[in-house]
Residue frames as qw, qx, qy, qz and C-alpha x, y, z in Angstrom:
[[0.268, 0.687, 0.510, -0.443, 102.79, 49.16, 51.87],
 [0.432, 0.317, 0.511, 0.672, 102.10, 50.22, 48.31],
 [0.045, 0.256, 0.028, -0.965, 101.11, 53.61, 47.04],
 [0.356, 0.601, 0.702, -0.135, 97.57, 54.34, 45.93],
 [0.151, 0.741, -0.152, -0.636, 98.75, 56.79, 43.16],
 [0.816, 0.533, 0.223, 0.037, 98.55, 56.34, 39.46],
 [0.699, 0.014, 0.193, 0.689, 101.67, 56.72, 37.30],
 [0.209, 0.693, 0.223, 0.653, 100.41, 60.15, 36.08],
 [0.454, -0.874, -0.092, -0.146, 99.92, 61.30, 39.66],
 [0.784, -0.410, 0.113, 0.452, 103.46, 60.15, 40.55],
 [0.547, 0.364, 0.261, 0.707, 104.77, 62.01, 37.50],
 [0.100, -0.861, -0.189, -0.462, 102.97, 65.18, 38.63],
 [0.665, -0.738, 0.009, 0.117, 104.54, 64.88, 42.07],
 [0.749, -0.120, 0.198, 0.621, 107.98, 64.38, 40.56],
 [0.328, 0.618, 0.254, 0.668, 107.47, 67.43, 38.27],
 [0.320, -0.879, -0.076, -0.344, 106.61, 69.52, 41.42],
 [0.335, 0.465, -0.661, 0.485, 109.84, 68.15, 43.08],
 [0.633, -0.379, 0.380, -0.558, 107.73, 66.29, 45.75],
 [0.287, 0.152, -0.945, -0.043, 107.94, 62.73, 46.83],
 [0.699, -0.400, -0.397, -0.440, 105.01, 60.57, 47.93],
 [0.292, -0.512, 0.638, -0.495, 104.98, 59.82, 51.62],
 [0.719, -0.048, -0.682, -0.125, 105.12, 56.17, 52.57],
 [0.580, -0.583, 0.344, -0.453, 104.07, 55.21, 56.09],
 [0.186, 0.373, -0.905, 0.081, 106.02, 52.28, 57.53],
 [0.132, -0.267, -0.941, 0.162, 103.10, 50.89, 59.56],
 [0.213, -0.654, -0.556, -0.466, 99.55, 51.69, 60.23],
 [0.503, -0.694, -0.400, 0.324, 100.35, 53.07, 63.76],
 [0.399, 0.007, 0.042, 0.916, 102.26, 56.11, 62.41],
 [0.066, 0.755, 0.435, -0.486, 100.55, 59.36, 63.18],
 [0.411, 0.685, 0.300, 0.522, 99.90, 61.83, 60.41],
 [0.286, 0.174, -0.223, 0.915, 101.36, 65.34, 61.11],
 [0.354, -0.447, -0.166, -0.805, 97.85, 66.69, 61.63],
 [0.730, -0.437, -0.520, -0.076, 97.06, 64.17, 64.37],
 [0.650, -0.309, -0.360, 0.594, 99.67, 65.68, 66.64],
 [0.099, 0.641, 0.074, 0.758, 98.88, 69.43, 66.20],
 [0.195, -0.068, -0.598, 0.774, 99.27, 71.29, 69.47],
 [0.297, -0.627, -0.569, -0.442, 95.84, 71.86, 70.98],
 [0.515, -0.702, -0.363, 0.332, 96.78, 73.10, 74.53],
 [0.136, -0.957, 0.098, 0.237, 98.81, 76.08, 75.54],
 [0.720, 0.551, -0.202, 0.371, 101.96, 76.87, 73.55],
 [0.717, -0.572, -0.048, 0.396, 104.99, 76.78, 75.75],
 [0.318, 0.931, -0.095, 0.153, 106.69, 80.07, 74.83],
 [0.341, -0.794, 0.502, -0.039, 109.62, 79.16, 77.13],
 [0.947, 0.057, 0.295, 0.114, 110.29, 75.80, 75.42],
 [0.399, -0.519, 0.465, 0.596, 113.81, 75.78, 73.83],
 [0.402, 0.247, 0.728, 0.497, 112.37, 74.93, 70.47],
 [0.188, 0.829, 0.488, -0.197, 109.91, 77.79, 70.41],
 [0.056, -0.802, 0.225, 0.550, 112.53, 80.38, 69.44],
 [0.260, -0.189, 0.777, 0.542, 113.76, 78.16, 66.58],
 [0.272, 0.561, 0.773, 0.114, 110.16, 77.66, 65.31],
 [0.035, 0.882, 0.224, -0.412, 109.60, 81.39, 65.63],
 [0.112, -0.632, 0.460, 0.613, 112.67, 82.24, 63.49],
 [0.268, 0.031, 0.859, 0.435, 111.92, 79.54, 60.91],
 [0.252, 0.679, 0.682, -0.094, 108.37, 80.83, 60.52],
 [0.266, 0.281, 0.234, 0.892, 109.57, 84.33, 59.57],
 [0.250, -0.802, -0.526, -0.134, 106.88, 85.77, 61.85],
 [0.319, 0.000, -0.280, 0.905, 107.22, 89.20, 63.24],
 [0.140, -0.769, -0.590, -0.202, 103.77, 90.31, 64.46],
 [0.088, 0.620, -0.104, 0.773, 103.59, 93.92, 65.41],
 [0.490, -0.466, 0.363, -0.641, 101.83, 93.11, 68.65],
 [0.382, 0.142, -0.913, 0.010, 102.72, 89.53, 69.81],
 [0.180, 0.100, 0.749, -0.630, 100.41, 89.77, 72.76],
 [0.586, 0.371, 0.199, -0.692, 97.46, 90.21, 70.38],
 [0.368, 0.337, -0.771, -0.395, 98.63, 87.56, 67.80],
 [0.890, -0.092, 0.123, -0.430, 96.38, 84.50, 67.62],
 [0.067, -0.541, 0.837, 0.049, 99.01, 81.89, 68.36],
 [0.585, 0.062, 0.783, -0.203, 96.64, 78.94, 68.45],
 [0.698, 0.648, 0.172, -0.254, 95.18, 79.73, 65.05],
 [0.275, 0.772, -0.556, -0.139, 98.79, 79.98, 63.71],
 [0.324, -0.332, 0.881, -0.092, 99.74, 76.69, 65.36],
 [0.696, 0.328, 0.605, -0.206, 96.78, 74.98, 63.69],
 [0.563, 0.781, -0.080, -0.257, 97.55, 76.58, 60.33],
 [0.237, 0.691, -0.682, -0.024, 101.12, 75.42, 60.30],
 [0.928, -0.138, -0.325, -0.120, 100.18, 72.06, 61.96],
 [0.049, 0.647, -0.620, 0.441, 102.58, 72.75, 64.87],
 [0.747, -0.222, -0.625, 0.050, 103.07, 69.59, 66.83],
 [0.600, -0.800, -0.027, 0.007, 103.39, 69.83, 70.60],
 [0.182, 0.849, -0.476, 0.140, 106.89, 71.19, 71.22],
 [0.590, -0.439, 0.664, -0.134, 107.80, 68.18, 73.40],
 [0.864, 0.279, 0.417, 0.029, 106.95, 65.85, 70.61],
 [0.511, 0.847, -0.128, 0.072, 108.83, 68.01, 68.18],
 [0.184, -0.800, 0.566, -0.079, 111.90, 67.82, 70.36],
 [0.550, -0.294, 0.781, -0.029, 111.97, 64.04, 70.34],
 [0.728, 0.417, 0.544, 0.013, 110.61, 63.27, 66.87],
 [0.261, -0.398, 0.444, 0.759, 113.05, 64.15, 64.02],
 [0.183, 0.376, 0.765, 0.490, 110.44, 63.29, 61.33],
 [0.049, -0.857, -0.502, 0.110, 107.91, 65.70, 62.81],
 [0.275, -0.709, 0.108, 0.640, 110.63, 68.36, 62.93],
 [0.286, -0.071, 0.637, 0.712, 111.56, 67.82, 59.24],
 [0.104, 0.593, 0.737, 0.307, 107.95, 68.01, 58.17],
 [0.168, -0.871, -0.325, 0.328, 107.34, 71.17, 60.18],
 [0.306, -0.546, 0.306, 0.717, 110.45, 72.89, 58.79],
 [0.233, 0.202, 0.719, 0.623, 109.36, 72.01, 55.20],
 [0.007, -0.782, -0.614, -0.109, 105.89, 73.53, 55.86],
 [0.227, -0.838, -0.118, 0.483, 107.41, 76.67, 57.37],
 [0.310, -0.308, 0.494, 0.751, 109.85, 77.12, 54.49],
 [0.176, 0.439, 0.749, 0.464, 106.96, 76.62, 52.01],
 [0.087, -0.870, -0.467, 0.134, 104.95, 79.34, 53.77],
 [0.256, -0.748, 0.150, 0.594, 107.88, 81.68, 53.59],
 [0.637, 0.744, -0.039, -0.201, 108.31, 80.87, 49.85],
 [0.103, -0.682, 0.710, 0.139, 111.59, 79.10, 50.15],
 [0.738, 0.216, -0.589, -0.248, 112.40, 75.84, 48.42],
 [0.851, -0.450, 0.209, -0.169, 112.20, 72.79, 50.68]]
């Protein structure tokens, strides 16, 4: 599958230290397709890791809008995140970018 980017767009991505994403087949979900839409499982083993990686420390966790945060960071369902290394890498990059760290 070829890229639909011009040489100048590719140069701009390279200057920003980004690489264009190539999907291997048409059946691959984009990260946004798998955003958690149900309840967040706070007891899931990955939740603590996602929490630490996000750098979040809300003053009142019980009043924090977790679903809005999950949509904002495009948090996949934690079960999917546990079995899909590519989704995990994409999420970690987004979380680092939000914290201002280099990917």
